[in-house]
VOPAGU-2260 file (C-alpha; in pm, 1 decimal, decimal comma):
REM VOPAGU-2260
SITE   aa  ch    i         X         Y         Z
SITE  UNK   A    0   -9044,5  -11747,6  -14456,3
SITE  UNK   A    1   -8929,1  -12021,9  -14692,5
SITE  UNK   A    2   -8601,1  -12202,0  -14632,0
SITE  UNK   A    3   -8303,2  -12063,0  -14824,1
SITE  UNK   A    4   -8159,0  -12295,1  -15086,8
SITE  UNK   A    5   -7785,4  -12362,5  -15081,2
SITE  UNK   A    6   -7629,0  -12482,3  -15405,6
SITE  UNK   A    7   -7271,8  -12610,8  -15418,4
SITE  UNK   A    8   -7104,6  -12571,9  -15756,7
SITE  UNK   A    9   -6763,1  -12627,2  -15909,4
SITE  UNK   A   10   -6665,5  -12682,0  -16272,9
SITE  UNK   A   11   -6952,6  -12837,3  -16470,6
SITE  UNK   A   12   -7135,3  -12562,3  -16662,1
SITE  UNK   A   13   -7392,3  -12781,5  -16836,4
SITE  UNK   A   14   -7487,1  -12964,9  -16517,3
SITE  UNK   A   15   -7510,7  -12636,3  -16330,4
SITE  UNK   A   16   -7731,0  -12485,7  -16601,5
SITE  UNK   A   17   -7971,9  -12780,7  -16592,0
SITE  UNK   A   18   -7979,9  -12776,4  -16212,4
SITE  UNK   A   19   -8058,2  -12403,4  -16202,6
SITE  UNK   A   20   -8324,6  -12424,4  -16473,7
SITE  UNK   A   21   -8508,0  -12710,7  -16303,8
SITE  UNK   A   22   -8489,9  -12539,5  -15966,1
SITE  UNK   A   23   -8620,3  -12210,8  -16108,6
SITE  UNK   A   24   -8918,3  -12401,1  -16253,5
SITE  UNK   A   25   -9032,2  -12495,7  -15902,0
SITE  UNK   A   26   -9351,5  -12328,4  -15780,6
SITE  UNK   A   27   -9182,3  -12156,4  -15483,5
SITE  UNK   A   28   -8856,2  -12058,5  -15653,4
SITE  UNK   A   29   -8954,3  -11694,5  -15700,0
SITE  UNK   A   30   -9013,0  -11667,3  -15324,1
SITE  UNK   A   31   -8687,5  -11843,3  -15229,9
SITE  UNK   A   32   -8338,4  -11708,5  -15166,7
SITE  UNK   A   33   -8062,7  -11897,7  -15348,0
SITE  UNK   A   34   -7712,0  -11900,7  -15199,1
SITE  UNK   A   35   -7441,2  -12054,5  -15417,6
SITE  UNK   A   36   -7100,7  -12161,4  -15291,6
SITE  UNK   A   37   -6878,3  -12184,6  -15599,3
SITE  UNK   A   38   -6552,1  -12365,9  -15533,4
SITE  UNK   A   39   -6224,3  -12246,0  -15684,0
SITE  UNK   A   40   -6024,0  -12431,8  -15946,2
SITE  UNK   A   41   -5781,6  -12700,4  -15834,2
SITE  UNK   A   42   -5551,6  -12624,0  -16126,5
SITE  UNK   A   43   -5536,0  -12430,9  -16452,0
SITE  UNK   A   44   -5719,0  -12719,5  -16617,0
SITE  UNK   A   45   -6035,6  -12634,4  -16420,0
SITE  UNK   A   46   -6004,3  -12256,1  -16434,4
SITE  UNK   A   47   -6205,8  -12185,1  -16749,4
SITE  UNK   A   48   -6494,6  -12412,7  -16651,6
SITE  UNK   A   49   -6504,2  -12260,2  -16302,9
SITE  UNK   A   50   -6533,9  -11912,4  -16457,8
SITE  UNK   A   51   -6817,2  -12024,6  -16686,3
SITE  UNK   A   52   -7005,5  -12174,4  -16390,9
SITE  UNK   A   53   -6975,5  -11849,1  -16197,9
SITE  UNK   A   54   -7106,6  -11649,5  -16492,6
SITE  UNK   A   55   -7406,0  -11883,5  -16516,2
SITE  UNK   A   56   -7480,7  -11825,1  -16150,5
SITE  UNK   A   57   -7451,7  -11446,7  -16184,7
SITE  UNK   A   58   -7704,9  -11463,8  -16468,0
SITE  UNK   A   59   -7947,2  -11692,0  -16281,3
SITE  UNK   A   60   -8304,2  -11566,6  -16247,2
SITE  UNK   A   61   -8637,1  -11690,1  -16118,9
SITE  UNK   A   62   -8545,6  -11665,1  -15750,5
SITE  UNK   A   63   -8624,2  -11406,7  -15483,6
SITE  UNK   A   64   -8251,3  -11335,9  -15462,4
SITE  UNK   A   65   -7924,2  -11495,2  -15571,3
SITE  UNK   A   66   -7608,8  -11467,9  -15360,8
SITE  UNK   A   67   -7282,2  -11598,0  -15505,7
SITE  UNK   A   68   -6998,3  -11685,9  -15270,0
SITE  UNK   A   69   -6677,7  -11742,6  -15465,5
SITE  UNK   A   70   -6412,6  -11950,0  -15293,8
SITE  UNK   A   71   -6063,5  -11804,0  -15341,1
SITE  UNK   A   72   -5894,3  -12142,6  -15302,1
SITE  UNK   A   73   -6016,5  -12492,6  -15373,9
SITE  UNK   A   74   -6201,8  -12626,9  -15070,7
SITE  UNK   A   75   -6306,0  -12961,3  -15215,0
SITE  UNK   A   76   -6666,7  -13074,1  -15189,5
SITE  UNK   A   77   -6663,2  -13197,1  -14829,0
SITE  UNK   A   78   -6513,7  -12882,7  -14678,8
SITE  UNK   A   79   -6723,1  -12658,6  -14902,9
SITE  UNK   A   80   -7044,8  -12827,4  -14791,1
SITE  UNK   A   81   -6961,0  -12861,1  -14421,9
SITE  UNK   A   82   -6850,7  -12499,0  -14389,2
SITE  UNK   A   83   -7123,7  -12363,6  -14617,3
SITE  UNK   A   84   -7407,7  -12542,8  -14439,9
SITE  UNK   A   85   -7269,9  -12443,3  -14099,4
SITE  UNK   A   86   -7233,7  -12080,3  -14206,2
SITE  UNK   A   87   -7586,7  -12045,2  -14344,2
SITE  UNK   A   88   -7738,1  -12220,0  -14042,8
SITE  UNK   A   89   -7580,1  -11958,2  -13819,4
SITE  UNK   A   90   -7817,4  -11711,2  -13985,3
SITE  UNK   A   91   -8119,4  -11931,8  -14062,0
SITE  UNK   A   92   -8312,5  -12200,2  -13874,0
SITE  UNK   A   93   -8356,2  -12427,5  -14177,3
SITE  UNK   A   94   -8200,4  -12485,9  -14518,2
SITE  UNK   A   95   -8240,0  -12683,2  -14840,2
SITE  UNK   A   96   -7919,6  -12822,2  -14993,2
SITE  UNK   A   97   -7839,0  -12916,8  -15353,3
SITE  UNK   A   98   -7528,4  -12983,0  -15557,4
SITE  UNK   A   99   -7466,0  -12882,5  -15916,8
SITE  UNK   A  100   -7569,5  -13219,0  -16064,3
SITE  UNK   A  101   -7917,6  -13251,0  -15914,9
SITE  UNK   A  102   -8217,8  -13186,4  -16137,8
SITE  UNK   A  103   -8534,6  -13140,5  -15934,2
SITE  UNK   A  104   -8902,4  -13205,2  -15990,3
SITE  UNK   A  105   -9124,4  -12893,0  -15999,7
SITE  UNK   A  106   -9265,4  -13015,7  -15666,9
SITE  UNK   A  107   -8929,0  -13040,2  -15486,7
SITE  UNK   A  108   -8940,2  -12704,1  -15305,9
SITE  UNK   A  109   -9302,9  -12746,0  -15201,5
SITE  UNK   A  110   -9227,1  -13085,5  -15046,9
SITE  UNK   A  111   -8912,9  -12962,8  -14874,4
SITE  UNK   A  112   -9068,0  -12651,3  -14724,6
SITE  UNK   A  113   -9385,1  -12829,8  -14616,4
SITE  UNK   A  114   -9185,0  -13105,8  -14446,4
SITE  UNK   A  115   -8946,3  -12859,7  -14281,9
SITE  UNK   A  116   -9242,0  -12676,2  -14133,1
SITE  UNK   A  117   -9436,5  -12988,0  -14035,9
SITE  UNK   A  118   -9146,3  -13150,7  -13849,0
SITE  UNK   A  119   -8961,4  -12842,0  -13727,6
SITE  UNK   A  120   -9006,8  -12931,1  -13361,8
SITE  UNK   A  121   -8987,6  -13310,5  -13387,8
SITE  UNK   A  122   -8643,2  -13404,3  -13262,2
SITE  UNK   A  123   -8681,3  -13760,8  -13390,4
SITE  UNK   A  124   -8638,5  -13630,0  -13744,4
SITE  UNK   A  125   -8296,8  -13499,8  -13847,7
SITE  UNK   A  126   -8353,7  -13423,9  -14216,3
SITE  UNK   A  127   -8572,5  -13434,3  -14526,6
SITE  UNK   A  128   -8456,8  -13606,2  -14846,4
SITE  UNK   A  129   -8565,3  -13551,3  -15206,0
SITE  UNK   A  130   -8418,9  -13854,7  -15384,8
SITE  UNK   A  131   -8544,1  -14210,5  -15347,6
SITE  UNK   A  132   -8384,5  -14525,7  -15486,8
SITE  UNK   A  133   -8546,1  -14683,3  -15796,5
SITE  UNK   A  134   -8667,2  -14991,3  -15609,7
SITE  UNK   A  135   -8875,0  -15259,7  -15779,6
SITE  UNK   A  136   -9163,3  -15268,7  -15533,2
SITE  UNK   A  137   -9421,1  -15013,5  -15428,8
SITE  UNK   A  138   -9331,6  -14751,4  -15170,0
SITE  UNK   A  139   -9559,3  -14545,3  -14944,5
SITE  UNK   A  140   -9639,6  -14188,3  -15047,7
SITE  UNK   A  141   -9370,4  -14077,2  -14802,4
SITE  UNK   A  142   -9184,6  -14262,9  -14528,8
SITE  UNK   A  143   -8897,4  -14253,5  -14282,1
SITE  UNK   A  144   -8563,8  -14437,0  -14289,2
SITE  UNK   A  145   -8286,4  -14439,3  -14027,5
SITE  UNK   A  146   -7993,3  -14200,5  -14068,8
SITE  UNK   A  147   -7948,3  -13917,1  -14317,8
SITE  UNK   A  148   -7873,8  -13880,6  -14688,8
SITE  UNK   A  149   -7714,7  -13648,3  -14942,4
SITE  UNK   A  150   -7895,1  -13615,1  -15278,6
SITE  UNK   A  151   -8116,7  -13311,1  -15237,3
SITE  UNK   A  152   -8179,8  -13270,1  -14866,9
SITE  UNK   A  153   -8289,9  -13026,5  -14600,9
SITE  UNK   A  154   -8237,3  -12985,9  -14230,0
SITE  UNK   A  155   -8272,5  -12749,6  -13939,1
SITE  UNK   A  156   -8008,9  -12584,7  -13722,8
SITE  UNK   A  157   -8100,6  -12834,6  -13451,9
SITE  UNK   A  158   -8044,1  -13125,5  -13695,3
SITE  UNK   A  159   -7705,2  -13014,2  -13827,4
SITE  UNK   A  160   -7589,2  -12968,3  -13467,7
SITE  UNK   A  161   -7570,1  -13348,8  -13449,3
SITE  UNK   A  162   -7320,7  -13373,3  -13737,8
SITE  UNK   A  163   -6993,8  -13525,9  -13616,6
SITE  UNK   A  164   -6704,0  -13478,6  -13862,8
SITE  UNK   A  165   -6482,6  -13724,5  -13671,7
SITE  UNK   A  166   -6507,8  -14044,2  -13875,7
SITE  UNK   A  167   -6283,7  -14243,9  -13642,5
SITE  UNK   A  168   -6505,9  -14163,4  -13347,0
SITE  UNK   A  169   -6815,3  -14263,4  -13542,2
SITE  UNK   A  170   -6663,3  -14594,1  -13654,5
SITE  UNK   A  171   -6546,6  -14675,2  -13303,8
SITE  UNK   A  172   -6898,3  -14630,3  -13169,3
SITE  UNK   A  173   -7048,1  -14841,0  -13449,3
SITE  UNK   A  174   -6813,2  -15126,5  -13363,8
SITE  UNK   A  175   -6852,7  -15093,9  -12988,3
SITE  UNK   A  176   -7230,0  -15117,5  -13027,5
SITE  UNK   A  177   -7197,6  -15391,4  -13295,3
SITE  UNK   A  178   -7412,0  -15194,9  -13537,7
SITE  UNK   A  179   -7212,1  -15245,6  -13858,3
SITE  UNK   A  180   -7461,1  -15495,2  -14006,7
SITE  UNK   A  181   -7758,5  -15266,6  -13947,8
SITE  UNK   A  182   -7558,0  -14963,9  -14064,5
SITE  UNK   A  183   -7491,9  -15153,4  -14390,0
SITE  UNK   A  184   -7863,1  -15224,2  -14447,2
SITE  UNK   A  185   -7837,3  -15585,8  -14340,8
SITE  UNK   A  186   -7499,1  -15623,2  -14508,0
SITE  UNK   A  187   -7633,6  -15517,5  -14847,8
SITE  UNK   A  188   -7441,5  -15190,1  -14882,7
SITE  UNK   A  189   -7077,6  -15119,2  -14779,8
SITE  UNK   A  190   -7135,2  -14808,8  -14569,8
SITE  UNK   A  191   -6891,4  -14928,3  -14302,8
SITE  UNK   A  192   -6620,7  -14974,1  -14566,8
SITE  UNK   A  193   -6689,0  -14624,4  -14692,0
SITE  UNK   A  194   -6646,2  -14484,0  -14342,4
SITE  UNK   A  195   -6322,8  -14680,3  -14298,8
SITE  UNK   A  196   -6198,4  -14544,2  -14631,6
SITE  UNK   A  197   -6280,8  -14189,3  -14522,8
SITE  UNK   A  198   -6077,7  -14237,9  -14206,5
SITE  UNK   A  199   -5787,2  -14382,0  -14407,8
SITE  UNK   A  200   -5789,3  -14080,4  -14639,7
SITE  UNK   A  201   -5903,8  -14276,2  -14945,9
SITE  UNK   A  202   -6201,1  -14040,3  -14970,6
SITE  UNK   A  203   -6316,6  -13722,4  -14800,2
SITE  UNK   A  204   -6687,5  -13801,0  -14790,4
SITE  UNK   A  205   -6893,3  -13571,2  -14570,8
SITE  UNK   A  206   -7206,8  -13773,5  -14650,6
SITE  UNK   A  207   -7093,9  -14097,1  -14486,5
SITE  UNK   A  208   -7023,6  -13900,3  -14168,8
SITE  UNK   A  209   -7363,1  -13730,9  -14187,9
SITE  UNK   A  210   -7533,4  -14069,4  -14225,5
SITE  UNK   A  211   -7330,9  -14222,7  -13940,1
SITE  UNK   A  212   -7395,4  -13925,2  -13710,9
SITE  UNK   A  213   -7771,1  -13956,0  -13758,7
SITE  UNK   A  214   -7779,3  -14336,5  -13751,1
SITE  UNK   A  215   -7593,5  -14365,0  -13421,1
SITE  UNK   A  216   -7836,2  -14123,0  -13257,7
SITE  UNK   A  217   -8139,4  -14313,8  -13384,2
SITE  UNK   A  218   -8256,5  -14020,9  -13597,0
SITE  UNK   A  219   -8487,9  -14049,1  -13897,2
SITE  UNK   A  220   -8500,6  -13890,4  -14241,6
SITE  UNK   A  221   -8818,6  -13837,0  -14442,3
SITE  UNK   A  222   -8816,4  -13971,9  -14800,8
SITE  UNK   A  223   -9070,2  -13927,3  -15080,8
SITE  UNK   A  224   -9226,8  -14237,1  -15232,4
SITE  UNK   A  225   -9152,1  -14092,3  -15577,4
SITE  UNK   A  226   -8821,5  -13923,3  -15645,0
SITE  UNK   A  227   -8806,2  -13545,2  -15658,8
SITE  UNK   A  228   -8435,6  -13546,2  -15751,3
SITE  UNK   A  229   -8251,8  -13695,0  -16048,1
SITE  UNK   A  230   -7873,2  -13703,7  -16019,5
SITE  UNK   A  231   -7726,9  -13618,8  -16360,2
SITE  UNK   A  232   -7367,6  -13648,3  -16238,8
SITE  UNK   A  233   -7339,5  -14022,7  -16302,9
SITE  UNK   A  234   -7222,0  -13956,1  -16658,3
SITE  UNK   A  235   -6843,1  -13968,9  -16598,7
SITE  UNK   A  236   -6823,8  -13588,6  -16578,0
SITE  UNK   A  237   -6758,5  -13579,1  -16204,9
SITE  UNK   A  238   -6423,3  -13616,5  -16035,9
SITE  UNK   A  239   -6512,2  -13945,0  -15868,1
SITE  UNK   A  240   -6788,0  -14092,8  -16084,9
SITE  UNK   A  241   -6788,5  -14314,4  -16391,8
SITE  UNK   A  242   -7085,0  -14347,3  -16624,9
SITE  UNK   A  243   -7376,3  -14550,7  -16489,0
SITE  UNK   A  244   -7755,5  -14540,1  -16468,7
SITE  UNK   A  245   -7812,0  -14782,4  -16180,9
SITE  UNK   A  246   -7921,5  -14508,6  -15938,9
SITE  UNK   A  247   -8136,8  -14313,1  -16185,8
SITE  UNK   A  248   -8489,6  -14234,8  -16068,5
SITE  UNK   A  249   -8780,2  -14094,8  -16268,2
SITE  UNK   A  250   -8887,7  -13753,5  -16139,1
SITE  UNK   A  251   -9232,5  -13736,3  -15984,1
SITE  UNK   A  252   -9494,1  -13561,0  -16194,6
SITE  UNK   A  253   -9723,1  -13489,9  -15900,7
SITE  UNK   A  254   -9683,5  -13355,0  -15546,7
SITE  UNK   A  255   -9598,9  -13570,0  -15246,0
SITE  UNK   A  256   -9869,6  -13579,3  -14978,5
SITE  UNK   A  257   -9748,6  -13574,5  -14618,7
SITE  UNK   A  258  -10071,8  -13630,3  -14427,1
SITE  UNK   A  259  -10105,7  -13912,4  -14177,5
SITE  UNK   A  260   -9743,5  -14028,0  -14161,7
SITE  UNK   A  261   -9630,3  -14238,4  -13867,1
SITE  UNK   A  262   -9293,0  -14115,6  -13740,1
SITE  UNK   A  263   -9096,4  -14439,5  -13729,6
SITE  UNK   A  264   -8864,6  -14628,8  -13962,2
SITE  UNK   A  265   -9077,8  -14787,4  -14235,0
SITE  UNK   A  266   -9003,5  -15160,8  -14235,7
SITE  UNK   A  267   -9139,8  -15234,8  -14585,6
SITE  UNK   A  268   -8944,5  -14942,0  -14735,2
SITE  UNK   A  269   -8625,5  -15052,1  -14555,9
SITE  UNK   A  270   -8667,2  -15400,7  -14702,5
SITE  UNK   A  271   -8727,7  -15262,0  -15052,2
SITE  UNK   A  272   -8408,4  -15055,5  -15033,3
SITE  UNK   A  273   -8213,4  -15354,6  -14903,7
SITE  UNK   A  274   -8347,6  -15573,0  -15187,5
SITE  UNK   A  275   -8248,9  -15304,3  -15436,7
SITE  UNK   A  276   -7892,1  -15298,0  -15303,4
SITE  UNK   A  277   -7866,2  -15678,3  -15303,2
SITE  UNK   A  278   -8004,2  -15705,0  -15656,2
SITE  UNK   A  279   -7758,9  -15448,7  -15789,8
SITE  UNK   A  280   -7472,9  -15622,0  -15614,4
SITE  UNK   A  281   -7575,4  -15965,7  -15745,4
SITE  UNK   A  282   -7619,0  -15846,2  -16103,2
SITE  UNK   A  283   -7313,9  -15625,4  -16125,4
SITE  UNK   A  284   -7066,7  -15772,4  -15877,5
SITE  UNK   A  285   -6738,1  -15583,6  -15867,1
SITE  UNK   A  286   -6867,3  -15336,5  -16128,8
SITE  UNK   A  287   -7151,7  -15243,0  -15893,9
SITE  UNK   A  288   -6914,6  -15194,8  -15601,8
SITE  UNK   A  289   -6681,2  -14975,0  -15806,2
SITE  UNK   A  290   -6961,8  -14745,5  -15920,6
SITE  UNK   A  291   -7134,8  -14743,4  -15585,2
SITE  UNK   A  292   -6818,5  -14619,5  -15416,8
SITE  UNK   A  293   -6768,3  -14365,3  -15695,1
SITE  UNK   A  294   -7115,1  -14216,7  -15645,8
SITE  UNK   A  295   -7065,6  -14139,0  -15280,8
SITE  UNK   A  296   -6691,5  -14091,4  -15228,3
SITE  UNK   A  297   -6714,2  -13737,2  -15358,3
SITE  UNK   A  298   -6990,0  -13659,3  -15106,6
């Protein structure tokens, strides 16, 4: 049985349409169940777009089944994802998770399902990720990094059981163990600041808590060496994001091979990601920081 796909949607019809079309073009889509959690409008301003998104979902085809769950009140992205993932994992052992601004390669579902099966019983691995940063250097065909991520991902019931929604508790442990520098990829990326901002109420990011939960437990996430996800939400259409292309990756045109992987954090890949973060920060300065925070605060 293939993993069900959970899609979280809100008020962007064009993004949702592109996400659904790309997903339906995947080789395993017609054998996969799609479950969509459509959030409710925050105000009258969102109401029409929310209705259009729901109609698009009702008309979606190319999947084994489509289930639409319509929120009656606005949950916000963090609550919608946390509750939706938890709910589906009560019924299923594994899931694949997307948001309404993630266009996938035709090989995304194959990679996700193969990896979920291959590592189902390996407790060192907490999740599978579909996006990879557009680094300058070469990456392995697939590799592991510490923690967890949020742009097209998959996990098992056993993996999500480690999620700790208490940001203050996570930050306290990071500081007690003096892990902030490592958590921030050698000081190249302000993850600790993002967690502090979540605690202060400046954002409601579920993703920073997911990353921290996995990182503190020494868990690993599998990444592809070529991206299978392109985030189309960095076009100023999202609630928290301005227009930028700094995180854009080219979608892979061939499958990812998973044979012969060593289950440990890949040092060369870690260094490439760190160099990417440092280069962006050096080139863009405060502009980079503003957009970086915008990308992830909504997640």
